[in-house]
C-alpha positions as CSV (number, residue, x, y, z in Angstrom):
1,M,-5.4,3.3,29.2
2,T,-5.3,7.1,29.9
3,D,-6.2,9.7,27.3
4,L,-2.5,10.7,27.4
5,Y,-1.4,7.4,26.1
6,V,-4.3,6.9,23.7
7,N,-3.7,10.3,22.1
8,H,0.0,9.6,21.8
9,I,-0.5,6.1,20.2
10,A,-3.1,7.6,17.8
11,S,-0.6,10.3,16.8
12,L,2.2,7.8,16.3
13,M,0.1,5.5,14.1
14,G,-1.8,8.1,12.2
15,V,-5.2,6.8,13.3
16,K,-8.2,8.3,15.3
17,D,-8.1,8.5,19.1
18,W,-11.4,6.6,19.3
19,Q,-10.0,3.6,17.3
20,V,-7.1,3.2,19.8
21,R,-9.4,3.7,22.7
22,H,-11.8,1.0,21.6
23,C,-8.9,-1.4,20.9
24,C,-7.5,-0.8,24.4
25,D,-11.0,-1.3,25.9
26,L,-11.2,-4.6,24.0
27,F,-7.8,-5.7,25.4
28,D,-9.0,-4.8,28.9
29,E,-11.9,-7.2,28.3
30,G,-9.5,-10.0,27.4
31,A,-9.9,-9.8,23.6
32,T,-7.1,-11.2,21.4
33,I,-5.5,-9.5,18.3
34,P,-7.1,-12.0,15.8
35,F,-10.5,-11.6,17.4
36,V,-10.4,-7.8,17.5
37,S,-9.2,-7.5,13.9
38,R,-11.6,-10.0,12.6
39,Y,-14.8,-9.6,14.6
40,R,-14.8,-6.1,16.0
41,K,-14.2,-4.0,12.9
42,E,-17.0,-1.6,13.7
43,R,-15.5,-0.8,17.1
44,T,-12.0,-0.3,15.7
45,G,-12.8,1.4,12.5
46,A,-11.6,-1.7,10.6
47,L,-8.0,-1.5,11.8
48,D,-6.2,-4.4,10.2
49,E,-4.4,-7.1,12.2
50,T,-1.0,-5.3,11.9
51,Q,-2.4,-2.1,13.3
52,V,-4.3,-3.9,16.1
53,A,-1.0,-5.7,17.0
54,E,0.8,-2.3,17.1
55,V,-1.8,-0.9,19.4
56,K,-1.4,-4.0,21.6
57,H,2.4,-3.4,21.6
58,Y,2.0,0.2,22.9
59,Y,-0.7,-0.9,25.3
60,L,1.7,-3.3,27.0
61,L,4.6,-0.8,26.8
62,F,2.7,2.0,28.5
63,A,1.4,-0.4,31.2
64,D,5.1,-1.0,32.0
65,L,5.8,2.7,31.8
66,D,3.1,3.3,34.4
67,K,4.8,0.9,36.8
68,R,8.1,2.7,36.3
69,K,6.4,6.0,36.9
70,S,5.0,4.7,40.2
71,A,8.4,3.5,41.3
72,I,10.1,6.8,40.4
73,V,7.4,8.9,42.3
74,K,7.8,6.7,45.3
75,S,11.6,7.0,45.3
76,I,11.5,10.8,45.0
77,E,8.7,11.1,47.6
78,E,10.8,9.1,50.1
79,Q,13.6,11.6,49.6
80,G,11.3,14.4,50.4
81,K,11.9,16.1,47.1
82,L,8.6,15.5,45.3
83,T,6.9,18.7,44.2
84,D,3.5,19.1,42.5
85,E,5.3,20.3,39.4
86,L,7.7,17.3,39.4
87,R,4.9,14.9,39.8
88,H,3.0,16.5,36.9
89,S,6.1,16.2,34.7
90,I,6.5,12.5,35.6
91,E,2.8,11.6,35.1
92,N,2.5,13.4,31.8
93,E,5.7,11.9,30.1
94,V,5.2,9.4,27.4
95,N,8.9,8.9,26.4
96,P,10.8,6.4,28.6
97,Q,14.1,8.0,27.9
98,T,12.9,11.5,29.0
99,L,11.3,9.9,32.0
100,E,14.7,8.6,33.1
101,D,16.2,12.0,32.4
102,I,13.7,13.6,34.8
103,Y,14.6,11.0,37.4
104,L,18.4,11.3,36.9
105,P,19.1,14.1,39.4
106,Y,17.1,12.1,42.1
107,R,18.4,8.6,41.3
108,P,20.3,7.2,44.2
109,K,24.0,7.3,43.3
110,R,27.2,5.8,44.5
111,K,29.7,8.4,45.8
112,T,30.7,10.7,43.0
113,R,33.1,13.6,42.8
114,A,30.2,16.0,43.0
115,S,28.7,14.3,46.1
116,V,32.1,14.5,47.8
117,A,32.2,18.2,46.9
118,R,28.7,18.7,48.3
119,E,29.7,17.0,51.5
120,K,32.6,19.5,51.8
121,G,30.0,22.3,51.6
122,L,31.0,23.6,48.1
123,E,27.5,23.7,46.6
124,P,27.0,27.4,47.4
125,L,30.3,28.1,45.6
126,A,29.0,26.3,42.6
127,E,25.8,28.3,42.7
128,A,27.8,31.6,43.0
129,I,29.9,30.7,40.0
130,L,26.8,29.9,37.8
131,S,25.1,33.1,38.9
132,C,28.3,35.2,38.6
133,K,27.8,36.7,42.1
134,G,30.9,38.3,43.6
135,D,34.2,39.7,42.4
136,T,35.9,36.7,41.1
137,P,35.5,32.9,41.7
138,E,38.9,32.9,43.5
139,K,37.8,35.6,46.0
140,I,34.5,33.8,46.6
141,A,36.3,30.5,47.1
142,I,38.4,31.9,50.0
143,K,35.2,31.7,52.1
144,F,34.9,28.0,51.6
145,L,38.4,26.9,52.9
146,N,38.4,24.6,55.9
147,K,40.0,21.4,57.1
148,E,38.6,19.5,54.1
149,V,39.2,22.2,51.5
150,S,42.9,23.1,51.7
151,D,43.2,25.8,49.1
152,I,41.4,27.8,46.4
153,D,42.2,25.4,43.6
154,D,40.7,22.6,45.7
155,A,37.5,24.6,46.3
156,L,37.1,25.6,42.7
157,S,37.8,22.0,41.5
158,G,35.0,20.8,43.8
159,A,32.6,23.5,42.6
160,R,33.3,22.6,39.0
161,D,32.6,18.9,39.8
162,I,29.2,20.0,41.1
163,I,28.5,22.1,38.0
164,A,29.7,19.3,35.7
165,E,27.3,16.9,37.2
166,R,24.5,19.3,37.1
167,I,25.1,20.0,33.4
168,S,25.1,16.2,32.7
169,E,21.7,16.0,34.3
170,M,20.1,18.8,32.2
171,I,17.4,17.3,30.1
172,P,17.8,19.7,27.1
173,V,21.6,19.0,27.1
174,R,21.1,15.3,27.0
175,K,18.4,15.5,24.3
176,D,20.6,17.8,22.1
177,L,23.6,15.4,22.4
178,R,21.4,12.4,21.6
179,D,20.2,14.1,18.5
180,L,23.8,15.0,17.5
181,Y,25.1,11.4,18.1
182,L,22.2,9.7,16.3
183,K,22.5,12.0,13.3
184,W,26.1,12.7,13.0
185,G,27.9,10.1,15.1
186,T,30.3,7.7,13.5
187,V,30.6,4.1,14.8
188,V,34.3,3.1,14.9
189,S,35.2,-0.5,15.3
190,K,38.7,-1.8,16.0
191,V,40.0,-5.3,16.8
192,A,40.7,-5.8,20.4
193,K,44.3,-6.1,21.5
194,G,45.5,-9.7,20.9
195,K,42.3,-10.9,19.4
196,D,43.2,-10.7,15.7
197,A,45.0,-14.0,15.6
198,E,42.2,-15.9,17.4
199,E,40.2,-18.4,15.3
200,D,36.9,-17.1,16.6
201,A,37.7,-13.6,15.5
202,S,37.7,-14.5,11.8
203,N,34.0,-13.9,11.6
204,Y,34.7,-10.3,12.5
205,R,37.6,-9.6,10.2
206,N,35.6,-7.1,8.1
207,W,35.2,-4.9,11.3
208,F,38.8,-4.9,12.5
209,D,39.3,-1.4,11.3
210,Y,35.9,0.0,10.3
211,S,33.9,3.2,10.6
212,E,30.5,4.3,9.3
213,R,27.9,7.0,10.0
214,I,25.5,5.4,12.5
215,D,22.4,6.7,10.7
216,R,23.5,4.9,7.5
217,M,24.3,1.5,9.1
218,P,22.0,-1.4,8.0
219,S,20.6,-3.5,10.9
220,H,22.6,-6.6,10.1
221,R,25.9,-4.6,10.3
222,V,24.9,-3.0,13.6
223,L,24.1,-6.3,15.1
224,A,27.3,-8.0,13.8
225,I,29.6,-5.3,15.2
226,L,27.8,-5.2,18.5
227,R,28.0,-9.0,18.8
228,G,31.8,-8.7,18.2
229,N,32.0,-6.1,20.9
230,A,30.0,-8.2,23.4
231,Q,32.3,-11.1,22.7
232,G,35.4,-9.0,23.4
233,V,36.7,-9.3,19.8
234,L,36.0,-5.7,18.9
235,N,36.3,-2.4,20.6
236,V,33.4,-0.2,19.5
237,K,32.9,3.5,20.1
238,V,30.9,6.4,18.7
239,D,32.8,9.5,17.6
240,V,31.4,13.0,17.0
241,K,33.1,16.3,16.5
242,E,33.9,17.5,20.0
243,D,33.4,21.2,19.0
244,Y,29.9,20.5,17.9
245,A,29.1,18.8,21.2
246,L,30.6,21.5,23.4
247,E,28.8,24.2,21.4
248,R,25.5,22.5,21.9
249,I,26.0,22.1,25.6
250,S,27.2,25.7,26.0
251,R,24.1,26.9,24.2
252,R,21.9,25.2,26.9
253,V,24.1,26.2,29.9
254,Y,24.5,29.9,29.2
255,D,21.6,32.4,29.4
256,G,21.8,34.5,26.3
257,S,20.4,37.5,28.1
258,K,23.0,37.4,30.8
259,R,26.6,38.7,31.0
260,Y,29.2,36.2,32.1
261,P,32.5,37.9,33.2
262,Y,35.6,36.0,32.0
263,P,36.7,34.7,35.4
264,F,33.3,33.0,35.9
265,K,33.1,31.9,32.2
266,E,36.4,30.2,32.5
267,Q,35.3,28.1,35.4
268,I,32.0,27.3,33.7
269,N,33.7,26.3,30.4
270,S,36.1,24.1,32.3
271,A,33.1,22.4,33.9
272,I,31.4,22.0,30.5
273,D,34.5,20.4,29.1
274,D,34.8,18.0,32.0
275,S,31.1,17.2,32.0
276,Y,31.2,16.3,28.4
277,K,34.4,14.2,28.4
278,R,33.9,12.5,31.8
279,L,30.1,12.2,32.2
280,L,28.1,13.0,29.1
281,H,30.0,11.4,26.3
282,P,30.3,7.9,27.9
283,S,26.6,8.0,28.9
284,V,25.2,9.3,25.5
285,E,27.6,7.0,23.6
286,N,26.1,4.0,25.4
287,E,22.6,5.3,24.8
288,T,23.4,5.8,21.1
289,L,24.6,2.3,20.7
290,K,21.6,1.1,22.6
291,A,19.3,3.1,20.4
292,A,21.0,1.8,17.3
293,K,20.6,-1.7,18.5
294,E,17.0,-1.2,19.3
295,K,16.4,0.1,15.8
296,A,18.3,-2.9,14.4
297,D,16.4,-5.3,16.6
298,L,13.1,-3.9,15.3
299,E,14.2,-4.3,11.7
300,S,15.6,-7.7,12.2
301,I,12.6,-8.9,14.2
302,K,10.3,-7.6,11.4
303,V,12.1,-9.6,8.9
304,F,12.0,-12.7,11.1
305,G,8.3,-12.3,11.6
306,E,7.6,-11.9,7.9
307,N,9.8,-14.9,7.1
308,L,8.0,-17.0,9.7
309,R,4.6,-16.0,8.4
310,Q,5.6,-17.0,4.9
311,L,7.0,-20.4,6.1
312,L,3.9,-21.2,8.3
313,L,1.6,-20.4,5.5
314,A,3.5,-22.5,3.0
315,P,1.2,-24.6,0.8
316,P,0.2,-27.9,2.3
317,I,0.0,-31.1,0.2
318,G,-3.0,-32.0,2.2
319,Q,-4.2,-35.2,3.8
320,K,-2.3,-37.8,1.9
321,R,-0.9,-41.1,2.9
322,T,2.7,-40.3,3.2
323,L,6.0,-42.1,3.3
324,A,8.7,-39.9,4.9
325,I,12.4,-40.4,4.9
326,D,15.0,-38.9,7.2
327,P,18.1,-39.5,5.0
328,G,21.6,-40.6,6.2
329,F,24.7,-42.4,4.9
330,R,26.4,-44.5,7.5
331,T,23.4,-44.8,9.8
332,G,20.9,-45.4,7.0
333,C,17.7,-43.7,6.1
334,K,14.9,-43.8,8.6
335,V,11.5,-44.5,6.9
336,V,8.1,-44.0,8.3
337,C,4.6,-44.5,6.8
338,L,1.8,-42.1,7.9
339,D,-2.0,-42.2,7.3
340,E,-4.0,-39.2,6.0
341,Q,-4.1,-37.7,9.5
342,G,-0.4,-38.0,10.1
343,N,-0.6,-41.0,12.4
344,L,2.4,-43.3,12.5
345,L,1.6,-46.7,10.8
346,H,5.1,-48.2,10.3
347,N,8.8,-47.5,10.6
348,D,11.9,-49.1,9.1
349,T,15.5,-48.3,8.1
350,I,17.1,-48.7,4.7
351,Y,20.7,-48.5,3.7
352,P,20.9,-47.6,0.0
353,H,24.1,-45.5,0.4
354,P,27.8,-46.4,1.2
355,P,29.2,-47.8,3.4
356,V,26.5,-50.4,3.6
357,S,25.0,-50.0,0.0
358,E,22.1,-52.4,0.4
359,K,20.3,-50.9,-2.6
360,V,18.3,-54.0,-3.6
361,M,17.0,-54.5,-0.1
362,A,16.1,-50.9,0.1
363,I,14.2,-50.9,-3.2
364,K,12.3,-54.0,-2.0
365,K,11.4,-52.4,1.3
366,I,10.3,-49.1,-0.2
367,S,8.1,-50.9,-2.9
368,Q,6.5,-53.1,-0.2
369,M,5.7,-50.1,2.0
370,V,4.3,-48.0,-0.8
371,E,2.0,-50.9,-1.8
372,A,1.0,-52.0,1.7
373,Y,0.2,-48.6,3.1
374,K,-1.3,-47.2,-0.2
375,I,1.2,-44.3,-0.2
376,E,0.4,-41.3,-2.2
377,V,3.4,-39.0,-1.6
378,I,6.9,-39.4,-0.5
379,A,8.7,-36.7,1.6
380,I,12.5,-36.7,1.8
381,G,14.4,-34.5,4.2
382,N,16.8,-32.1,2.4
383,G,19.7,-32.5,4.9
384,T,22.7,-34.8,4.7
385,A,22.2,-37.4,1.9
386,G,19.0,-35.8,0.9
387,R,19.8,-35.3,-2.8
388,E,21.3,-38.8,-3.0
389,T,18.2,-40.3,-1.4
390,E,15.9,-38.4,-3.6
391,A,17.7,-39.6,-6.8
392,F,17.6,-43.2,-5.5
393,I,13.9,-43.1,-4.7
394,K,13.1,-41.6,-8.2
395,K,14.8,-44.6,-9.9
396,I,12.4,-47.0,-8.2
397,A,9.4,-48.0,-10.3
398,L,6.7,-46.4,-8.1
399,P,3.0,-46.8,-8.8
400,Q,1.6,-44.1,-11.1
401,G,0.6,-40.9,-9.2
402,V,3.1,-41.3,-6.4
403,R,5.0,-38.0,-6.1
404,V,8.3,-37.3,-4.5
405,F,9.0,-34.1,-2.6
406,S,12.1,-32.6,-1.0
407,V,11.2,-31.1,2.4
408,S,13.2,-28.7,4.6
409,E,14.6,-30.4,7.7
410,D,15.1,-27.1,9.6
411,G,14.0,-27.6,13.2
412,A,13.2,-31.3,12.8
413,S,16.0,-32.4,15.0
414,I,14.9,-29.8,17.6
415,Y,11.4,-31.3,17.6
416,S,12.5,-34.9,17.7
417,A,14.4,-34.3,20.9
418,S,11.7,-32.1,22.5
419,P,9.3,-33.0,25.3
420,V,6.5,-32.6,22.7
421,A,7.9,-35.4,20.5
422,R,8.6,-37.6,23.5
423,E,5.0,-37.2,24.6
424,E,3.7,-38.1,21.1
425,F,6.1,-41.0,20.5
426,P,7.5,-42.2,23.9
427,Q,8.3,-45.6,22.4
428,Y,10.4,-44.4,19.5
429,D,13.8,-42.8,19.2
430,V,14.7,-39.3,17.8
431,T,15.3,-40.7,14.3
432,V,11.7,-42.0,13.9
433,R,10.3,-38.7,15.4
434,G,12.4,-36.7,12.9
435,A,11.1,-38.6,10.0
436,V,7.5,-38.2,11.2
437,S,8.0,-34.5,11.4
438,I,9.4,-34.3,7.9
439,G,6.3,-36.2,6.6
440,R,3.8,-34.1,8.6
441,R,5.3,-30.8,7.5
442,L,4.7,-31.8,3.9
443,M,1.1,-32.6,4.7
444,D,0.5,-29.4,6.8
445,P,3.4,-27.2,7.5
446,L,1.5,-25.0,9.9
447,A,0.2,-27.8,12.1
448,E,3.7,-29.3,12.4
449,L,5.9,-26.2,12.7
450,V,3.9,-24.8,15.6
451,K,5.5,-27.5,17.7
452,I,8.9,-26.0,17.2
453,D,10.5,-23.0,18.7
454,P,10.3,-20.4,15.8
455,K,14.0,-19.5,16.6
456,S,15.0,-23.0,15.6
457,I,13.4,-23.0,12.2
458,G,16.2,-21.1,10.6
459,V,14.5,-18.2,9.0
460,G,15.8,-15.3,11.1
461,Q,18.7,-12.9,11.2
462,Y,20.8,-12.6,14.4
463,Q,17.8,-13.9,16.3
464,H,19.9,-14.7,19.4
465,D,21.3,-11.1,19.5
466,V,18.0,-9.2,19.4
467,D,15.7,-8.2,22.2
468,Q,14.3,-11.6,23.3
469,T,11.2,-10.2,24.8
470,L,10.2,-8.3,21.7
471,L,11.2,-11.2,19.5
472,K,8.9,-13.6,21.5
473,E,6.0,-11.1,21.4
474,T,6.4,-10.7,17.6
475,L,6.8,-14.4,16.9
476,D,4.0,-15.4,19.2
477,N,1.7,-12.9,17.4
478,T,2.8,-14.2,14.0
479,V,2.1,-17.8,14.9
480,E,-1.2,-16.9,16.4
481,S,-2.1,-14.8,13.4
482,C,-1.3,-17.6,10.9
483,V,-3.2,-20.3,12.9
484,N,-6.3,-18.1,13.2
485,S,-6.2,-16.9,9.6
486,V,-6.2,-20.5,8.3
487,G,-8.6,-21.9,10.9
488,V,-8.4,-25.1,12.9
489,N,-10.3,-28.4,12.6
490,L,-11.7,-28.7,16.1
491,N,-11.9,-32.5,15.8
492,T,-8.4,-33.3,14.4
493,A,-6.1,-30.5,15.6
494,S,-3.4,-31.4,18.1
495,K,-3.3,-29.6,21.4
496,H,-0.2,-27.7,20.2
497,L,-2.1,-26.2,17.3
498,L,-5.2,-25.6,19.4
499,S,-3.2,-23.7,22.0
500,Y,-2.6,-20.9,19.4
501,V,-6.3,-20.4,18.7
502,S,-7.6,-17.1,19.9
503,G,-8.3,-17.2,23.7
504,I,-7.4,-20.9,24.3
505,G,-3.8,-21.4,25.4
506,P,-2.1,-24.7,26.5
507,V,-4.4,-25.7,29.4
508,L,-7.7,-25.3,27.6
509,A,-6.2,-27.0,24.5
510,Q,-5.5,-30.1,26.6
511,N,-9.0,-29.9,28.0
512,I,-10.5,-29.9,24.5
513,V,-8.3,-32.9,23.5
514,D,-9.4,-34.7,26.7
515,Y,-13.0,-33.9,25.9
516,R,-12.7,-35.4,22.5
517,K,-11.2,-38.6,23.8
518,E,-14.0,-39.0,26.4
519,N,-17.0,-37.9,24.3
520,G,-16.0,-38.3,20.6
521,A,-16.0,-35.6,18.0
522,F,-17.6,-32.3,18.4
523,A,-21.0,-32.1,16.6
524,K,-21.3,-28.3,16.9
525,R,-19.3,-25.4,18.1
526,A,-21.7,-24.8,21.0
527,D,-20.5,-28.0,22.5
528,L,-17.2,-26.2,23.3
529,L,-19.0,-24.8,26.3
530,K,-19.1,-28.2,27.8
531,V,-15.3,-28.3,28.0
532,K,-13.8,-28.0,31.4
533,R,-13.0,-24.3,32.2
534,L,-14.0,-23.1,28.8
535,G,-16.5,-20.3,29.5
536,A,-18.5,-17.8,27.5
537,K,-15.7,-15.3,27.2
538,V,-13.3,-17.8,25.8
539,F,-16.0,-19.2,23.5
540,E,-16.5,-15.7,22.2
541,Q,-12.8,-15.4,21.4
542,C,-12.1,-18.8,19.9
543,A,-15.3,-20.1,18.2
544,G,-15.0,-18.3,14.9
545,F,-11.6,-19.8,14.3
546,L,-12.5,-23.4,14.9
547,R,-14.0,-25.5,12.1
548,I,-16.2,-28.6,12.2
549,P,-16.5,-30.0,8.7
550,D,-19.7,-32.0,8.1
551,G,-21.1,-30.8,11.4
552,D,-24.7,-30.2,12.4
553,N,-24.6,-26.6,11.3
554,P,-22.9,-25.7,8.0
555,L,-21.8,-22.4,9.5
556,D,-19.6,-24.3,11.9
557,N,-17.3,-24.9,9.0
558,S,-16.9,-21.2,8.2
559,A,-15.4,-18.1,9.8
560,V,-18.8,-16.7,10.5
561,H,-18.9,-16.2,14.3
562,P,-21.7,-18.0,16.3
563,E,-22.9,-14.5,17.5
564,R,-24.0,-13.8,13.8
565,Y,-25.7,-17.1,13.1
566,A,-29.1,-15.6,13.8
567,L,-28.3,-12.8,11.4
568,V,-27.4,-15.3,8.6
569,E,-30.5,-17.3,9.3
570,K,-32.6,-14.2,8.9
571,M,-30.9,-13.5,5.6
572,A,-31.7,-17.0,4.4
573,S,-35.2,-16.8,5.6
574,D,-35.8,-13.4,3.9
575,A,-34.4,-15.0,0.7
576,G,-36.7,-18.0,1.1
577,V,-34.0,-20.6,1.4
578,T,-32.1,-22.5,4.1
579,V,-28.7,-21.5,5.2
580,S,-27.2,-24.4,3.3
581,E,-29.0,-23.4,0.1
582,L,-27.9,-19.8,0.6
583,M,-24.3,-20.8,0.9
584,K,-24.5,-22.8,-2.4
585,D,-26.5,-20.3,-4.4
586,E,-24.3,-17.3,-5.5
587,T,-27.3,-15.7,-7.3
588,R,-29.3,-15.6,-4.1
589,R,-26.4,-14.1,-2.2
590,A,-25.8,-11.5,-4.8
591,S,-29.5,-10.4,-4.6
592,I,-29.3,-9.6,-0.9
593,D,-29.3,-5.9,0.1
594,L,-26.8,-5.9,2.9
595,S,-27.8,-2.4,4.1
596,V,-31.1,-3.8,5.4
597,Y,-29.1,-5.7,8.0
598,E,-26.9,-2.9,9.3
599,G,-27.5,-1.9,13.0
600,D,-27.1,-3.3,16.5
601,G,-23.3,-3.2,16.2
602,V,-23.2,-4.7,12.8
603,G,-21.9,-2.6,9.9
604,M,-20.9,-3.2,6.3
605,P,-17.4,-4.5,7.2
606,T,-18.9,-7.4,9.2
607,L,-21.6,-8.0,6.6
608,N,-19.2,-8.1,3.7
609,D,-17.0,-10.6,5.7
610,I,-20.1,-12.8,6.3
611,M,-21.0,-12.9,2.6
612,G,-17.4,-13.7,1.8
613,E,-17.4,-16.7,4.2
614,L,-20.8,-17.9,2.9
615,A,-19.2,-18.2,-0.6
616,K,-16.1,-20.3,0.6
617,P,-16.8,-22.1,3.8
618,G,-13.9,-24.3,4.9
619,R,-11.7,-23.2,2.1
620,D,-7.9,-23.2,3.0
621,P,-6.6,-19.7,2.2
622,R,-3.1,-21.1,1.5
623,S,-1.9,-21.6,-2.0
624,T,-1.5,-25.1,-3.5
625,Y,1.8,-27.0,-3.5
626,K,3.9,-26.8,-6.6
627,V,6.2,-29.6,-7.7
628,F,9.9,-28.6,-7.9
629,E,12.9,-30.2,-9.4
630,F,16.5,-29.3,-8.6
631,S,19.2,-29.4,-11.4
632,E,20.7,-32.8,-12.0
633,E,24.0,-31.2,-13.1
634,I,25.2,-30.5,-9.5
635,R,25.7,-32.8,-6.5
636,N,28.1,-30.7,-4.4
637,I,29.7,-27.3,-4.4
638,E,32.6,-28.5,-6.6
639,D,30.0,-29.0,-9.4
640,V,28.9,-25.4,-9.2
641,K,30.5,-23.1,-11.8
642,V,30.2,-19.4,-12.4
643,G,27.7,-18.6,-15.1
644,M,25.4,-21.6,-14.4
645,V,21.7,-20.8,-14.3
646,L,20.0,-23.1,-11.7
647,P,16.6,-23.6,-10.2
648,G,16.3,-22.9,-6.5
649,I,14.0,-22.3,-3.6
650,V,14.3,-19.3,-1.2
651,T,15.0,-20.6,2.3
652,N,15.7,-17.4,4.3
653,I,15.5,-13.7,3.8
654,T,17.6,-11.1,5.7
655,A,18.2,-7.4,5.5
656,F,21.2,-7.9,3.3
657,G,20.0,-10.6,0.9
658,A,18.3,-14.0,0.5
659,F,19.6,-17.6,0.9
660,V,18.6,-20.0,-1.8
661,D,18.7,-23.8,-1.8
662,I,20.0,-24.9,-5.1
663,G,20.0,-28.7,-4.2
664,I,23.3,-29.1,-2.4
665,K,24.5,-28.8,1.2
666,Q,25.5,-25.2,0.8
667,N,22.8,-22.5,0.2
668,G,23.7,-19.7,-2.1
669,L,23.3,-16.0,-1.3
670,I,21.6,-13.4,-3.5
671,H,23.0,-10.2,-2.1
672,V,20.4,-7.3,-2.2
673,S,22.6,-5.5,-4.8
674,R,22.2,-8.5,-7.1
675,M,18.3,-8.6,-7.0
676,S,17.5,-5.9,-9.5
677,N,19.1,-3.3,-11.7
678,K,17.1,-0.8,-9.6
679,R,17.6,0.0,-5.9
680,V,16.0,-2.5,-3.6
681,S,15.1,-1.2,-0.2
682,S,14.2,-4.6,1.3
683,P,14.8,-8.1,-0.1
684,S,11.4,-9.0,1.1
685,D,9.9,-6.6,-1.5
686,I,11.4,-8.9,-4.2
687,L,11.4,-12.4,-2.8
688,K,9.3,-14.7,-0.4
689,I,10.2,-17.7,1.7
690,H,9.7,-21.0,-0.4
691,Q,9.6,-19.0,-3.6
692,Q,10.7,-21.0,-6.6
693,L,13.0,-19.2,-9.0
694,E,16.0,-19.4,-11.3
695,V,19.4,-17.9,-10.3
696,K,22.7,-17.2,-11.9
697,V,25.9,-18.3,-10.2
698,V,28.3,-15.2,-10.0
699,E,30.8,-16.5,-7.4
700,V,32.0,-19.8,-6.0
701,D,34.4,-19.7,-3.0
702,L,35.5,-23.3,-2.3
703,E,37.7,-22.3,0.6
704,R,34.9,-20.6,2.5
705,Q,32.2,-22.9,1.0
706,R,30.2,-19.9,-0.2
707,I,28.2,-19.4,-3.4
708,G,27.2,-16.0,-4.7
709,L,24.0,-15.8,-6.8
710,S,22.2,-13.2,-8.8
711,L,18.7,-12.5,-10.1
712,I,20.2,-10.3,-12.7
713,F,21.0,-12.3,-15.9
């Protein structure tokens, strides 16, 4: 990474150059974001995980920019137009848009009006008009008449075409117009001709005749309007005051110290007007909409990433013997029994609901399964027939201590039909796999949800409309962050969970699973080096995030990295105890003077982390699961009345509000304006995914099946 990029990244982030430089050096060495943020704090100045991820984003962005620069230099060089000054401008540019502006005059073009005029030999006439050399443009134009240029008007028209194109390629002109459009532009949306009566157009009715300043548009509105435009339902444009635009262009075209006689100024003004209307406005309008979308993408993806983080880090119920039910009416409820590790022990189907209504048989089967498999918890999917099934199960005389939970089904059907599920349960159909997924996600949401494409989990906003590359980068970083912050049991984790551990990936994850099958459980972290293709570099990246409960070394069940084991052993030895005793004795740990152990790349950030881990080895950082009960007053939307106060669970957060499950098929929406009596800049500042709360019903629209909720009572 060059100093140019390092300095620019540091300036953008408000951090020191050396912090960015060391981060980039670590990335060059193959380090991952979790590893850098956790185990290389001294080298990065203790940049947190979000900052390290931001550096990584720019690191990849500028790597792509370098490739683009090379392609541009090669193209201009092949044209024989590359000067030292031009090369310097290209090599020292950090803004992708400005880089394209520099390249614009040299970009191979299809035939244009200006190129046709140049072929007719009219470029000298254009130069003469711009420099005001000669009596009048008309008199100069006479010299350019030939077989291809029939008269003076034809000559002047061609010259203006050349001037107009040249103006459209002026970097200051394009920059000024971009600033004008982004600050003062108004997005205008109209229904496309003949689309207002189409059924699919109803989703866009709010935008059939709409306008708003682009700098004031929230991300969800930008994405909605642009989606309508992409689908041909809406016609979208950006309006600015033409006089302002022409004034900004003229200010750049004219040299204030130079006199422009009227005949020449008339020709130049005409070219400016043409350049704006024919070339600049369409181009800058597209760039403006693109910039607005990119900004909206970033905001939407940020919301998606935060929602996903909260969902993945939802409290686990833990290793409990679980009976899981995928509810249904006509096809029955698929029931599975799982052991503490989530292994499938038994499956069956019950029909407690109409049209079959075999309630007695269903009660008998559930009671037998609970007893036979020593069930501790029951997980019920919250989809179709979920509330009815939950009510039915709660009426059964279950053994004392057996708890019943409603579990989100989002993504379960995606998982059950996936290659991952077929590989796990090749002999079972999708209904059994779906029920297993419901049970496992109660036991450990993180371990189960990593098997599902995050876009299918249902916690995003316009996820299919945003930049898919950036979305994937963000979601992958989020999943990796969550997995590594919790830590992974090396001896029980699936290959899917292992693949998200720092430095491992799918191939090595499979190799680890294969090693376990052939050799049994890992006794110590160092045994990872015996796994096929897992070398010292990968070991360095992954070891600190893998846990071995009850292993040979107590530190193997902590986030202390093996590279610091000798340091911990010295601390214990100096304190006159074993490592195990040091981990158990808070008084001993408190008496240690950490400054004694600083040096050789180890500073106070690492030492404080080590002491924190010695105090809580193997502890899950996630909160504990809370029992939740929906209101028994409502079963469907018809039961919901304005004024009711109901318990609910937040299921999704967007830029405009939060969706809440109140125990029926339709989720309610708390609009951002109904979250507080004060202005709320972002719903995520107020609410979190899976947060339990009480809401007030303020609107029920039976026709559109929508429920409006409020946090303001």
